[in-house]
Predicted model as a PDB file, atoms N, CA, C, CB and O in Angstrom, pLDDT in the B-factor column:
MODEL        1                                                                  
ATOM      1  N   UNK A   1       0.822  -1.191   0.000  1.00 86.00           N  
ATOM      2  CA  UNK A   1       0.000   0.000   0.000  1.00 86.00           C  
ATOM      3  C   UNK A   1       0.864   1.252   0.000  1.00 86.00           C  
ATOM      4  CB  UNK A   1      -0.934   0.000   1.199  1.00 86.00           C  
ATOM      5  O   UNK A   1       0.448   2.313  -0.467  1.00 86.00           O  
ATOM      6  N   UNK A   2       2.076   1.109   0.534  1.00 90.00           N  
ATOM      7  CA  UNK A   2       2.962   2.273   0.576  1.00 90.00           C  
ATOM      8  C   UNK A   2       3.411   2.686  -0.819  1.00 90.00           C  
ATOM      9  CB  UNK A   2       4.179   1.981   1.447  1.00 90.00           C  
ATOM     10  O   UNK A   2       3.612   3.870  -1.089  1.00 90.00           O  
ATOM     11  N   UNK A   3       3.569   1.704  -1.705  1.00 95.00           N  
ATOM     12  CA  UNK A   3       3.993   2.027  -3.059  1.00 95.00           C  
ATOM     13  C   UNK A   3       2.935   2.839  -3.794  1.00 95.00           C  
ATOM     14  CB  UNK A   3       4.303   0.755  -3.831  1.00 95.00           C  
ATOM     15  O   UNK A   3       3.270   3.654  -4.654  1.00 95.00           O  
ATOM     16  N   UNK A   4       1.674   2.629  -3.469  1.00 96.00           N  
ATOM     17  CA  UNK A   4       0.593   3.401  -4.082  1.00 96.00           C  
ATOM     18  C   UNK A   4       0.723   4.880  -3.739  1.00 96.00           C  
ATOM     19  CB  UNK A   4      -0.774   2.872  -3.624  1.00 96.00           C  
ATOM     20  O   UNK A   4       0.540   5.738  -4.602  1.00 96.00           O  
ATOM     21  N   UNK A   5       1.034   5.174  -2.505  1.00 96.00           N  
ATOM     22  CA  UNK A   5       1.223   6.574  -2.108  1.00 96.00           C  
ATOM     23  C   UNK A   5       2.425   7.190  -2.825  1.00 96.00           C  
ATOM     24  CB  UNK A   5       1.407   6.679  -0.580  1.00 96.00           C  
ATOM     25  O   UNK A   5       2.392   8.350  -3.233  1.00 96.00           O  
ATOM     26  N   UNK A   6       3.465   6.408  -2.967  1.00 96.00           N  
ATOM     27  CA  UNK A   6       4.652   6.890  -3.677  1.00 96.00           C  
ATOM     28  C   UNK A   6       4.335   7.147  -5.147  1.00 96.00           C  
ATOM     29  CB  UNK A   6       5.803   5.877  -3.552  1.00 96.00           C  
ATOM     30  O   UNK A   6       4.779   8.148  -5.707  1.00 96.00           O  
ATOM     31  N   UNK A   7       3.569   6.251  -5.779  1.00 97.00           N  
ATOM     32  CA  UNK A   7       3.213   6.433  -7.189  1.00 97.00           C  
ATOM     33  C   UNK A   7       2.316   7.649  -7.379  1.00 97.00           C  
ATOM     34  CB  UNK A   7       2.516   5.181  -7.730  1.00 97.00           C  
ATOM     35  O   UNK A   7       2.470   8.379  -8.358  1.00 97.00           O  
ATOM     36  N   UNK A   8       1.391   7.877  -6.467  1.00 97.00           N  
ATOM     37  CA  UNK A   8       0.527   9.061  -6.554  1.00 97.00           C  
ATOM     38  C   UNK A   8       1.357  10.321  -6.394  1.00 97.00           C  
ATOM     39  CB  UNK A   8      -0.587   9.014  -5.482  1.00 97.00           C  
ATOM     40  O   UNK A   8       1.149  11.289  -7.124  1.00 97.00           O  
ATOM     41  N   UNK A   9       2.276  10.331  -5.474  1.00 97.00           N  
ATOM     42  CA  UNK A   9       3.141  11.495  -5.270  1.00 97.00           C  
ATOM     43  C   UNK A   9       3.998  11.762  -6.496  1.00 97.00           C  
ATOM     44  CB  UNK A   9       4.034  11.292  -4.045  1.00 97.00           C  
ATOM     45  O   UNK A   9       4.165  12.912  -6.903  1.00 97.00           O  
ATOM     46  N   UNK A  10       4.541  10.704  -7.087  1.00 97.00           N  
ATOM     47  CA  UNK A  10       5.373  10.869  -8.303  1.00 97.00           C  
ATOM     48  C   UNK A  10       4.550  11.379  -9.469  1.00 97.00           C  
ATOM     49  CB  UNK A  10       6.043   9.540  -8.689  1.00 97.00           C  
ATOM     50  O   UNK A  10       5.009  12.248 -10.210  1.00 97.00           O  
ATOM     51  N   UNK A  11       3.358  10.863  -9.648  1.00 98.00           N  
ATOM     52  CA  UNK A  11       2.546  11.281 -10.785  1.00 98.00           C  
ATOM     53  C   UNK A  11       2.064  12.714 -10.631  1.00 98.00           C  
ATOM     54  CB  UNK A  11       1.358  10.351 -10.954  1.00 98.00           C  
ATOM     55  O   UNK A  11       2.011  13.456 -11.611  1.00 98.00           O  
ATOM     56  N   UNK A  12       1.715  13.110  -9.425  1.00 98.00           N  
ATOM     57  CA  UNK A  12       1.284  14.495  -9.200  1.00 98.00           C  
ATOM     58  C   UNK A  12       2.456  15.434  -9.395  1.00 98.00           C  
ATOM     59  CB  UNK A  12       0.686  14.669  -7.786  1.00 98.00           C  
ATOM     60  O   UNK A  12       2.289  16.501  -9.987  1.00 98.00           O  
ATOM     61  N   UNK A  13       3.635  15.074  -8.918  1.00 98.00           N  
ATOM     62  CA  UNK A  13       4.789  15.960  -9.124  1.00 98.00           C  
ATOM     63  C   UNK A  13       5.159  16.057 -10.590  1.00 98.00           C  
ATOM     64  CB  UNK A  13       5.989  15.469  -8.321  1.00 98.00           C  
ATOM     65  O   UNK A  13       5.535  17.132 -11.058  1.00 98.00           O  
ATOM     66  N   UNK A  14       5.063  14.959 -11.328  1.00 98.00           N  
ATOM     67  CA  UNK A  14       5.343  14.997 -12.756  1.00 98.00           C  
ATOM     68  C   UNK A  14       4.328  15.872 -13.497  1.00 98.00           C  
ATOM     69  CB  UNK A  14       5.340  13.579 -13.333  1.00 98.00           C  
ATOM     70  O   UNK A  14       4.691  16.612 -14.411  1.00 98.00           O  
ATOM     71  N   UNK A  15       3.071  15.785 -13.103  1.00 98.00           N  
ATOM     72  CA  UNK A  15       2.035  16.626 -13.718  1.00 98.00           C  
ATOM     73  C   UNK A  15       2.296  18.096 -13.425  1.00 98.00           C  
ATOM     74  CB  UNK A  15       0.635  16.227 -13.210  1.00 98.00           C  
ATOM     75  O   UNK A  15       2.093  18.940 -14.299  1.00 98.00           O  
ATOM     76  N   UNK A  16       2.735  18.416 -12.237  1.00 98.00           N  
ATOM     77  CA  UNK A  16       3.032  19.815 -11.874  1.00 98.00           C  
ATOM     78  C   UNK A  16       4.222  20.316 -12.694  1.00 98.00           C  
ATOM     79  CB  UNK A  16       3.332  19.946 -10.341  1.00 98.00           C  
ATOM     80  O   UNK A  16       4.232  21.463 -13.142  1.00 98.00           O  
ATOM     81  N   UNK A  17       5.212  19.467 -12.886  1.00 98.00           N  
ATOM     82  CA  UNK A  17       6.383  19.868 -13.690  1.00 98.00           C  
ATOM     83  C   UNK A  17       5.964  20.157 -15.130  1.00 98.00           C  
ATOM     84  CB  UNK A  17       7.476  18.760 -13.663  1.00 98.00           C  
ATOM     85  O   UNK A  17       6.384  21.164 -15.701  1.00 98.00           O  
ATOM     86  N   UNK A  18       5.146  19.296 -15.720  1.00 98.00           N  
ATOM     87  CA  UNK A  18       4.689  19.535 -17.088  1.00 98.00           C  
ATOM     88  C   UNK A  18       3.807  20.775 -17.178  1.00 98.00           C  
ATOM     89  CB  UNK A  18       3.929  18.322 -17.608  1.00 98.00           C  
ATOM     90  O   UNK A  18       3.859  21.498 -18.172  1.00 98.00           O  
ATOM     91  N   UNK A  19       3.003  21.028 -16.157  1.00 98.00           N  
ATOM     92  CA  UNK A  19       2.175  22.233 -16.150  1.00 98.00           C  
ATOM     93  C   UNK A  19       3.041  23.480 -16.109  1.00 98.00           C  
ATOM     94  CB  UNK A  19       1.211  22.219 -14.958  1.00 98.00           C  
ATOM     95  O   UNK A  19       2.757  24.458 -16.799  1.00 98.00           O  
ATOM     96  N   UNK A  20       4.084  23.452 -15.315  1.00 97.00           N  
ATOM     97  CA  UNK A  20       4.991  24.612 -15.233  1.00 97.00           C  
ATOM     98  C   UNK A  20       5.701  24.823 -16.573  1.00 97.00           C  
ATOM     99  CB  UNK A  20       6.039  24.414 -14.093  1.00 97.00           C  
ATOM    100  O   UNK A  20       5.847  25.958 -17.026  1.00 97.00           O  
ATOM    101  N   UNK A  21       6.134  23.749 -17.195  1.00 96.00           N  
ATOM    102  CA  UNK A  21       6.787  23.874 -18.513  1.00 96.00           C  
ATOM    103  C   UNK A  21       5.814  24.423 -19.549  1.00 96.00           C  
ATOM    104  CB  UNK A  21       7.338  22.506 -18.981  1.00 96.00           C  
ATOM    105  O   UNK A  21       6.194  25.249 -20.379  1.00 96.00           O  
ATOM    106  N   UNK A  22       4.566  23.973 -19.510  1.00 95.00           N  
ATOM    107  CA  UNK A  22       3.563  24.473 -20.446  1.00 95.00           C  
ATOM    108  C   UNK A  22       3.303  25.953 -20.230  1.00 95.00           C  
ATOM    109  CB  UNK A  22       2.264  23.688 -20.306  1.00 95.00           C  
ATOM    110  O   UNK A  22       3.203  26.704 -21.200  1.00 95.00           O  
ATOM    111  N   UNK A  23       3.190  26.389 -18.994  1.00 95.00           N  
ATOM    112  CA  UNK A  23       2.928  27.804 -18.703  1.00 95.00           C  
ATOM    113  C   UNK A  23       4.104  28.665 -19.161  1.00 95.00           C  
ATOM    114  CB  UNK A  23       2.667  28.013 -17.186  1.00 95.00           C  
ATOM    115  O   UNK A  23       3.904  29.738 -19.731  1.00 95.00           O  
ATOM    116  N   UNK A  24       5.308  28.206 -18.918  1.00 95.00           N  
ATOM    117  CA  UNK A  24       6.491  28.980 -19.339  1.00 95.00           C  
ATOM    118  C   UNK A  24       6.543  29.088 -20.866  1.00 95.00           C  
ATOM    119  CB  UNK A  24       7.795  28.321 -18.805  1.00 95.00           C  
ATOM    120  O   UNK A  24       6.817  30.162 -21.401  1.00 95.00           O  
ATOM    121  N   UNK A  25       6.284  27.993 -21.558  1.00 93.00           N  
ATOM    122  CA  UNK A  25       6.347  28.050 -23.013  1.00 93.00           C  
ATOM    123  C   UNK A  25       5.201  28.858 -23.602  1.00 93.00           C  
ATOM    124  CB  UNK A  25       6.337  26.653 -23.589  1.00 93.00           C  
ATOM    125  O   UNK A  25       5.379  29.505 -24.635  1.00 93.00           O  
ATOM    126  N   UNK A  26       4.035  28.840 -22.978  1.00 91.00           N  
ATOM    127  CA  UNK A  26       2.912  29.655 -23.456  1.00 91.00           C  
ATOM    128  C   UNK A  26       3.205  31.133 -23.259  1.00 91.00           C  
ATOM    129  CB  UNK A  26       1.611  29.271 -22.727  1.00 91.00           C  
ATOM    130  O   UNK A  26       2.840  31.950 -24.105  1.00 91.00           O  
ATOM    131  N   UNK A  27       3.847  31.486 -22.177  1.00 92.00           N  
ATOM    132  CA  UNK A  27       4.196  32.895 -21.946  1.00 92.00           C  
ATOM    133  C   UNK A  27       5.272  33.373 -22.911  1.00 92.00           C  
ATOM    134  CB  UNK A  27       4.669  33.094 -20.507  1.00 92.00           C  
ATOM    135  O   UNK A  27       5.316  34.557 -23.247  1.00 92.00           O  
ATOM    136  N   UNK A  28       6.132  32.478 -23.359  1.00 91.00           N  
ATOM    137  CA  UNK A  28       7.181  32.862 -24.298  1.00 91.00           C  
ATOM    138  C   UNK A  28       6.691  32.912 -25.735  1.00 91.00           C  
ATOM    139  CB  UNK A  28       8.336  31.906 -24.195  1.00 91.00           C  
ATOM    140  O   UNK A  28       7.464  33.261 -26.628  1.00 91.00           O  
ATOM    141  N   UNK A  29       5.428  32.574 -25.988  1.00 86.00           N  
ATOM    142  CA  UNK A  29       4.858  32.672 -27.320  1.00 86.00           C  
ATOM    143  C   UNK A  29       5.025  31.448 -28.171  1.00 86.00           C  
ATOM    144  CB  UNK A  29       5.443  33.801 -28.013  1.00 86.00           C  
ATOM    145  O   UNK A  29       4.976  31.541 -29.397  1.00 86.00           O  
ATOM    146  N   UNK A  30       5.218  30.316 -27.566  1.00 83.00           N  
ATOM    147  CA  UNK A  30       5.427  29.083 -28.312  1.00 83.00           C  
ATOM    148  C   UNK A  30       4.178  28.644 -29.064  1.00 83.00           C  
ATOM    149  CB  UNK A  30       5.871  27.985 -27.378  1.00 83.00           C  
ATOM    150  O   UNK A  30       4.290  27.996 -30.105  1.00 83.00           O  
ATOM    151  N   UNK A  31       2.995  28.980 -28.566  1.00 82.00           N  
ATOM    152  CA  UNK A  31       1.760  28.481 -29.163  1.00 82.00           C  
ATOM    153  C   UNK A  31       0.952  29.579 -29.841  1.00 82.00           C  
ATOM    154  CB  UNK A  31       0.915  27.812 -28.110  1.00 82.00           C  
ATOM    155  O   UNK A  31      -0.244  29.397 -30.067  1.00 82.00           O  
ATOM    156  N   UNK A  32       1.560  30.705 -30.173  1.00 84.00           N  
ATOM    157  CA  UNK A  32       0.814  31.817 -30.766  1.00 84.00           C  
ATOM    158  C   UNK A  32       0.436  31.542 -32.218  1.00 84.00           C  
ATOM    159  CB  UNK A  32       1.631  33.097 -30.682  1.00 84.00           C  
ATOM    160  O   UNK A  32      -0.692  31.825 -32.620  1.00 84.00           O  
ATOM    161  N   UNK A  33       1.340  31.007 -32.996  1.00 80.00           N  
ATOM    162  CA  UNK A  33       1.067  30.782 -34.407  1.00 80.00           C  
ATOM    163  C   UNK A  33       0.995  29.287 -34.662  1.00 80.00           C  
ATOM    164  CB  UNK A  33       2.146  31.444 -35.299  1.00 80.00           C  
ATOM    165  O   UNK A  33       2.013  28.651 -34.937  1.00 80.00           O  
ATOM    166  N   UNK A  34      -0.192  28.730 -34.572  1.00 75.00           N  
ATOM    167  CA  UNK A  34      -0.331  27.294 -34.760  1.00 75.00           C  
ATOM    168  C   UNK A  34      -0.904  26.942 -36.122  1.00 75.00           C  
ATOM    169  CB  UNK A  34      -1.202  26.717 -33.679  1.00 75.00           C  
ATOM    170  O   UNK A  34      -1.083  25.760 -36.419  1.00 75.00           O  
ATOM    171  N   UNK A  35      -1.201  27.941 -36.969  1.00 77.00           N  
ATOM    172  CA  UNK A  35      -1.819  27.647 -38.257  1.00 77.00           C  
ATOM    173  C   UNK A  35      -0.840  27.739 -39.424  1.00 77.00           C  
ATOM    174  CB  UNK A  35      -2.968  28.586 -38.492  1.00 77.00           C  
ATOM    175  O   UNK A  35      -0.898  26.911 -40.333  1.00 77.00           O  
ATOM    176  N   UNK A  36       0.041  28.706 -39.422  1.00 80.00           N  
ATOM    177  CA  UNK A  36       0.892  28.918 -40.593  1.00 80.00           C  
ATOM    178  C   UNK A  36       1.915  27.806 -40.846  1.00 80.00           C  
ATOM    179  CB  UNK A  36       1.612  30.212 -40.443  1.00 80.00           C  
ATOM    180  O   UNK A  36       2.187  27.538 -42.017  1.00 80.00           O  
ATOM    181  N   UNK A  37       2.499  27.142 -39.857  1.00 75.00           N  
ATOM    182  CA  UNK A  37       3.421  26.054 -40.195  1.00 75.00           C  
ATOM    183  C   UNK A  37       2.753  24.913 -40.961  1.00 75.00           C  
ATOM    184  CB  UNK A  37       4.045  25.510 -38.937  1.00 75.00           C  
ATOM    185  O   UNK A  37       3.394  24.263 -41.787  1.00 75.00           O  
ATOM    186  N   UNK A  38       1.475  24.665 -40.693  1.00 78.00           N  
ATOM    187  CA  UNK A  38       0.781  23.606 -41.413  1.00 78.00           C  
ATOM    188  C   UNK A  38       0.463  24.013 -42.843  1.00 78.00           C  
ATOM    189  CB  UNK A  38      -0.495  23.229 -40.686  1.00 78.00           C  
ATOM    190  O   UNK A  38       0.409  23.161 -43.730  1.00 78.00           O  
ATOM    191  N   UNK A  39       0.251  25.298 -43.079  1.00 81.00           N  
ATOM    192  CA  UNK A  39      -0.094  25.781 -44.414  1.00 81.00           C  
ATOM    193  C   UNK A  39       1.156  26.084 -45.220  1.00 81.00           C  
ATOM    194  CB  UNK A  39      -0.975  27.026 -44.324  1.00 81.00           C  
ATOM    195  O   UNK A  39       1.135  26.013 -46.449  1.00 81.00           O  
ATOM    196  N   UNK A  40       2.240  26.421 -44.545  1.00 78.00           N  
ATOM    197  CA  UNK A  40       3.473  26.827 -45.216  1.00 78.00           C  
ATOM    198  C   UNK A  40       4.009  25.732 -46.147  1.00 78.00           C  
ATOM    199  CB  UNK A  40       4.533  27.191 -44.180  1.00 78.00           C  
ATOM    200  O   UNK A  40       4.596  26.028 -47.188  1.00 78.00           O  
ATOM    201  N   UNK A  41       3.808  24.492 -45.773  1.00 77.00           N  
ATOM    202  CA  UNK A  41       4.319  23.408 -46.603  1.00 77.00           C  
ATOM    203  C   UNK A  41       3.539  23.289 -47.911  1.00 77.00           C  
ATOM    204  CB  UNK A  41       4.264  22.090 -45.840  1.00 77.00           C  
ATOM    205  O   UNK A  41       4.053  22.760 -48.896  1.00 77.00           O  
ATOM    206  N   UNK A  42       2.298  23.781 -47.920  1.00 80.00           N  
ATOM    207  CA  UNK A  42       1.480  23.694 -49.128  1.00 80.00           C  
ATOM    208  C   UNK A  42       1.801  24.788 -50.127  1.00 80.00           C  
ATOM    209  CB  UNK A  42       0.022  23.755 -48.768  1.00 80.00           C  
ATOM    210  O   UNK A  42       1.531  24.638 -51.319  1.00 80.00           O  
ATOM    211  N   UNK A  43       2.376  25.890 -49.655  1.00 79.00           N  
ATOM    212  CA  UNK A  43       2.680  27.008 -50.529  1.00 79.00           C  
ATOM    213  C   UNK A  43       4.092  26.848 -51.071  1.00 79.00           C  
ATOM    214  CB  UNK A  43       2.524  28.353 -49.785  1.00 79.00           C  
ATOM    215  O   UNK A  43       5.056  26.776 -50.310  1.00 79.00           O  
ATOM    216  N   UNK A  44       4.200  26.796 -52.358  1.00 72.00           N  
ATOM    217  CA  UNK A  44       5.503  26.645 -52.992  1.00 72.00           C  
ATOM    218  C   UNK A  44       5.885  27.986 -53.584  1.00 72.00           C  
ATOM    219  CB  UNK A  44       5.491  25.526 -54.083  1.00 72.00           C  
ATOM    220  O   UNK A  44       5.604  28.258 -54.751  1.00 72.00           O  
ATOM    221  N   UNK A  45       6.518  28.815 -52.792  1.00 68.00           N  
ATOM    222  CA  UNK A  45       6.812  30.170 -53.235  1.00 68.00           C  
ATOM    223  C   UNK A  45       8.232  30.321 -53.767  1.00 68.00           C  
ATOM    224  CB  UNK A  45       6.593  31.133 -52.105  1.00 68.00           C  
ATOM    225  O   UNK A  45       8.575  31.368 -54.316  1.00 68.00           O  
ATOM    226  N   UNK A  46       9.050  29.303 -53.614  1.00 65.00           N  
ATOM    227  CA  UNK A  46      10.421  29.411 -54.083  1.00 65.00           C  
ATOM    228  C   UNK A  46      10.503  29.186 -55.579  1.00 65.00           C  
ATOM    229  CB  UNK A  46      11.311  28.422 -53.355  1.00 65.00           C  
ATOM    230  O   UNK A  46       9.868  28.285 -56.126  1.00 65.00           O  
ATOM    231  N   UNK A  47      11.286  30.009 -56.220  1.00 64.00           N  
ATOM    232  CA  UNK A  47      11.504  29.866 -57.652  1.00 64.00           C  
ATOM    233  C   UNK A  47      12.722  28.978 -57.855  1.00 64.00           C  
ATOM    234  CB  UNK A  47      11.692  31.255 -58.344  1.00 64.00           C  
ATOM    235  O   UNK A  47      13.773  29.208 -57.257  1.00 64.00           O  
ATOM    236  N   UNK A  48      12.579  27.970 -58.698  1.00 61.00           N  
ATOM    237  CA  UNK A  48      13.682  27.048 -58.937  1.00 61.00           C  
ATOM    238  C   UNK A  48      14.707  27.729 -59.830  1.00 61.00           C  
ATOM    239  CB  UNK A  48      13.180  25.726 -59.578  1.00 61.00           C  
ATOM    240  O   UNK A  48      14.389  28.197 -60.924  1.00 61.00           O  
ATOM    241  N   UNK A  49      15.925  27.774 -59.351  1.00 62.00           N  
ATOM    242  CA  UNK A  49      16.997  28.391 -60.124  1.00 62.00           C  
ATOM    243  C   UNK A  49      17.382  27.477 -61.280  1.00 62.00           C  
ATOM    244  CB  UNK A  49      18.226  28.687 -59.229  1.00 62.00           C  
ATOM    245  O   UNK A  49      17.262  26.255 -61.195  1.00 62.00           O  
ATOM    246  N   UNK A  50      17.837  28.085 -62.340  1.00 60.00           N  
ATOM    247  CA  UNK A  50      18.165  27.301 -63.527  1.00 60.00           C  
ATOM    248  C   UNK A  50      19.404  26.444 -63.326  1.00 60.00           C  
ATOM    249  CB  UNK A  50      18.365  28.215 -64.711  1.00 60.00           C  
ATOM    250  O   UNK A  50      19.561  25.425 -63.999  1.00 60.00           O  
ATOM    251  N   UNK A  51      20.278  26.831 -62.425  1.00 62.00           N  
ATOM    252  CA  UNK A  51      21.498  26.066 -62.193  1.00 62.00           C  
ATOM    253  C   UNK A  51      21.320  24.939 -61.191  1.00 62.00           C  
ATOM    254  CB  UNK A  51      22.582  26.978 -61.724  1.00 62.00           C  
ATOM    255  O   UNK A  51      22.258  24.179 -60.949  1.00 62.00           O  
ATOM    256  N   UNK A  52      20.152  24.817 -60.611  1.00 61.00           N  
ATOM    257  CA  UNK A  52      19.964  23.783 -59.601  1.00 61.00           C  
ATOM    258  C   UNK A  52      19.899  22.411 -60.268  1.00 61.00           C  
ATOM    259  CB  UNK A  52      18.683  24.050 -58.779  1.00 61.00           C  
ATOM    260  O   UNK A  52      19.481  22.315 -61.422  1.00 61.00           O  
ATOM    261  N   UNK A  53      20.295  21.363 -59.581  1.00 62.00           N  
ATOM    262  CA  UNK A  53      20.283  20.018 -60.157  1.00 62.00           C  
ATOM    263  C   UNK A  53      18.883  19.548 -60.525  1.00 62.00           C  
ATOM    264  CB  UNK A  53      20.903  19.041 -59.190  1.00 62.00           C  
ATOM    265  O   UNK A  53      18.718  18.752 -61.450  1.00 62.00           O  
ATOM    266  N   UNK A  54      17.867  20.037 -59.805  1.00 63.00           N  
ATOM    267  CA  UNK A  54      16.498  19.614 -60.091  1.00 63.00           C  
ATOM    268  C   UNK A  54      16.067  20.129 -61.456  1.00 63.00           C  
ATOM    269  CB  UNK A  54      15.532  20.112 -58.999  1.00 63.00           C  
ATOM    270  O   UNK A  54      15.453  19.400 -62.235  1.00 63.00           O  
ATOM    271  N   UNK A  55      16.392  21.407 -61.750  1.00 60.00           N  
ATOM    272  CA  UNK A  55      15.988  21.961 -63.038  1.00 60.00           C  
ATOM    273  C   UNK A  55      16.764  21.312 -64.181  1.00 60.00           C  
ATOM    274  CB  UNK A  55      16.195  23.480 -63.054  1.00 60.00           C  
ATOM    275  O   UNK A  55      16.216  21.115 -65.265  1.00 60.00           O  
ATOM    276  N   UNK A  56      18.046  20.975 -63.947  1.00 64.00           N  
ATOM    277  CA  UNK A  56      18.818  20.295 -64.985  1.00 64.00           C  
ATOM    278  C   UNK A  56      18.228  18.926 -65.279  1.00 64.00           C  
ATOM    279  CB  UNK A  56      20.287  20.159 -64.565  1.00 64.00           C  
ATOM    280  O   UNK A  56      18.164  18.501 -66.433  1.00 64.00           O  
ATOM    281  N   UNK A  57      17.802  18.246 -64.237  1.00 67.00           N  
ATOM    282  CA  UNK A  57      17.202  16.935 -64.422  1.00 67.00           C  
ATOM    283  C   UNK A  57      15.877  17.043 -65.177  1.00 67.00           C  
ATOM    284  CB  UNK A  57      16.990  16.253 -63.069  1.00 67.00           C  
ATOM    285  O   UNK A  57      15.562  16.198 -66.015  1.00 67.00           O  
ATOM    286  N   UNK A  58      15.109  18.081 -64.877  1.00 66.00           N  
ATOM    287  CA  UNK A  58      13.846  18.287 -65.577  1.00 66.00           C  
ATOM    288  C   UNK A  58      14.089  18.590 -67.041  1.00 66.00           C  
ATOM    289  CB  UNK A  58      13.049  19.418 -64.931  1.00 66.00           C  
ATOM    290  O   UNK A  58      13.352  18.112 -67.903  1.00 66.00           O  
ATOM    291  N   UNK A  59      15.123  19.384 -67.339  1.00 67.00           N  
ATOM    292  CA  UNK A  59      15.451  19.697 -68.737  1.00 67.00           C  
ATOM    293  C   UNK A  59      15.877  18.449 -69.495  1.00 67.00           C  
ATOM    294  CB  UNK A  59      16.561  20.753 -68.806  1.00 67.00           C  
ATOM    295  O   UNK A  59      15.503  18.263 -70.653  1.00 67.00           O  
ATOM    296  N   UNK A  60      16.653  17.600 -68.848  1.00 69.00           N  
ATOM    297  CA  UNK A  60      17.111  16.386 -69.526  1.00 69.00           C  
ATOM    298  C   UNK A  60      15.947  15.447 -69.804  1.00 69.00           C  
ATOM    299  CB  UNK A  60      18.174  15.670 -68.686  1.00 69.00           C  
ATOM    300  O   UNK A  60      15.923  14.796 -70.849  1.00 69.00           O  
ATOM    301  N   UNK A  61      14.994  15.362 -68.907  1.00 71.00           N  
ATOM    302  CA  UNK A  61      13.832  14.504 -69.152  1.00 71.00           C  
ATOM    303  C   UNK A  61      12.968  15.078 -70.264  1.00 71.00           C  
ATOM    304  CB  UNK A  61      13.001  14.335 -67.870  1.00 71.00           C  
ATOM    305  O   UNK A  61      12.388  14.326 -71.048  1.00 71.00           O  
ATOM    306  N   UNK A  62      12.873  16.409 -70.342  1.00 72.00           N  
ATOM    307  CA  UNK A  62      12.109  17.021 -71.433  1.00 72.00           C  
ATOM    308  C   UNK A  62      12.774  16.744 -72.773  1.00 72.00           C  
ATOM    309  CB  UNK A  62      11.970  18.537 -71.214  1.00 72.00           C  
ATOM    310  O   UNK A  62      12.091  16.483 -73.763  1.00 72.00           O  
ATOM    311  N   UNK A  63      14.119  16.801 -72.811  1.00 71.00           N  
ATOM    312  CA  UNK A  63      14.832  16.516 -74.051  1.00 71.00           C  
ATOM    313  C   UNK A  63      14.625  15.071 -74.468  1.00 71.00           C  
ATOM    314  CB  UNK A  63      16.323  16.814 -73.895  1.00 71.00           C  
ATOM    315  O   UNK A  63      14.445  14.788 -75.652  1.00 71.00           O  
ATOM    316  N   UNK A  64      14.650  14.148 -73.504  1.00 70.00           N  
ATOM    317  CA  UNK A  64      14.419  12.748 -73.811  1.00 70.00           C  
ATOM    318  C   UNK A  64      13.003  12.524 -74.323  1.00 70.00           C  
ATOM    319  CB  UNK A  64      14.675  11.889 -72.583  1.00 70.00           C  
ATOM    320  O   UNK A  64      12.787  11.739 -75.246  1.00 70.00           O  
ATOM    321  N   UNK A  65      12.044  13.214 -73.725  1.00 73.00           N  
ATOM    322  CA  UNK A  65      10.667  13.080 -74.182  1.00 73.00           C  
ATOM    323  C   UNK A  65      10.525  13.572 -75.616  1.00 73.00           C  
ATOM    324  CB  UNK A  65       9.719  13.852 -73.262  1.00 73.00           C  
ATOM    325  O   UNK A  65       9.838  12.946 -76.422  1.00 73.00           O  
ATOM    326  N   UNK A  66      11.179  14.701 -75.942  1.00 72.00           N  
ATOM    327  CA  UNK A  66      11.096  15.242 -77.301  1.00 72.00           C  
ATOM    328  C   UNK A  66      11.737  14.292 -78.305  1.00 72.00           C  
ATOM    329  CB  UNK A  66      11.771  16.620 -77.374  1.00 72.00           C  
ATOM    330  O   UNK A  66      11.229  14.116 -79.412  1.00 72.00           O  
ATOM    331  N   UNK A  67      12.851  13.682 -77.918  1.00 71.00           N  
ATOM    332  CA  UNK A  67      13.534  12.749 -78.825  1.00 71.00           C  
ATOM    333  C   UNK A  67      12.672  11.526 -79.086  1.00 71.00           C  
ATOM    334  CB  UNK A  67      14.893  12.321 -78.244  1.00 71.00           C  
ATOM    335  O   UNK A  67      12.578  11.059 -80.221  1.00 71.00           O  
ATOM    336  N   UNK A  68      12.047  11.011 -78.048  1.00 71.00           N  
ATOM    337  CA  UNK A  68      11.198   9.826 -78.233  1.00 71.00           C  
ATOM    338  C   UNK A  68       9.981  10.157 -79.082  1.00 71.00           C  
ATOM    339  CB  UNK A  68      10.752   9.263 -76.875  1.00 71.00           C  
ATOM    340  O   UNK A  68       9.525   9.322 -79.864  1.00 71.00           O  
ATOM    341  N   UNK A  69       9.450  11.369 -78.936  1.00 71.00           N  
ATOM    342  CA  UNK A  69       8.314  11.768 -79.763  1.00 71.00           C  
ATOM    343  C   UNK A  69       8.739  11.893 -81.222  1.00 71.00           C  
ATOM    344  CB  UNK A  69       7.717  13.098 -79.261  1.00 71.00           C  
ATOM    345  O   UNK A  69       8.003  11.492 -82.123  1.00 71.00           O  
ATOM    346  N   UNK A  70       9.934  12.454 -81.456  1.00 71.00           N  
ATOM    347  CA  UNK A  70      10.418  12.610 -82.823  1.00 71.00           C  
ATOM    348  C   UNK A  70      10.675  11.256 -83.473  1.00 71.00           C  
ATOM    349  CB  UNK A  70      11.691  13.453 -82.843  1.00 71.00           C  
ATOM    350  O   UNK A  70      10.409  11.079 -84.662  1.00 71.00           O  
ATOM    351  N   UNK A  71      11.188  10.300 -82.704  1.00 66.00           N  
ATOM    352  CA  UNK A  71      11.469   8.976 -83.241  1.00 66.00           C  
ATOM    353  C   UNK A  71      10.189   8.219 -83.525  1.00 66.00           C  
ATOM    354  CB  UNK A  71      12.340   8.186 -82.280  1.00 66.00           C  
ATOM    355  O   UNK A  71      10.122   7.442 -84.477  1.00 66.00           O  
ATOM    356  N   UNK A  72       9.174   8.438 -82.710  1.00 66.00           N  
ATOM    357  CA  UNK A  72       7.924   7.712 -82.915  1.00 66.00           C  
ATOM    358  C   UNK A  72       7.183   8.231 -84.144  1.00 66.00           C  
ATOM    359  CB  UNK A  72       7.034   7.827 -81.675  1.00 66.00           C  
ATOM    360  O   UNK A  72       6.406   7.492 -84.749  1.00 66.00           O  
ATOM    361  N   UNK A  73       7.408   9.486 -84.523  1.00 61.00           N  
ATOM    362  CA  UNK A  73       6.736  10.057 -85.704  1.00 61.00           C  
ATOM    363  C   UNK A  73       7.382   9.617 -86.954  1.00 61.00           C  
ATOM    364  CB  UNK A  73       6.723  11.555 -85.657  1.00 61.00           C  
ATOM    365  O   UNK A  73       6.949  10.000 -88.041  1.00 61.00           O  
TER     366      UNK A  73                                                      
ENDMDL                                                                          
END                                                                             
């Protein structure tokens, strides 16, 4: 029965510690902007530079597609 009292004391102290951490982080503004990080991933505002490897790869695939179309005709 003594272990039950110890477990209750540990769980209440752990809950108080988490509550204090939550209050401190809420006061520091951790939870003010909860909408924009979820939407930010959907917005693709970066312009792909022509020298980037992704654009070079896209150009090479377009050239291959054009060649295959020309050969099929």
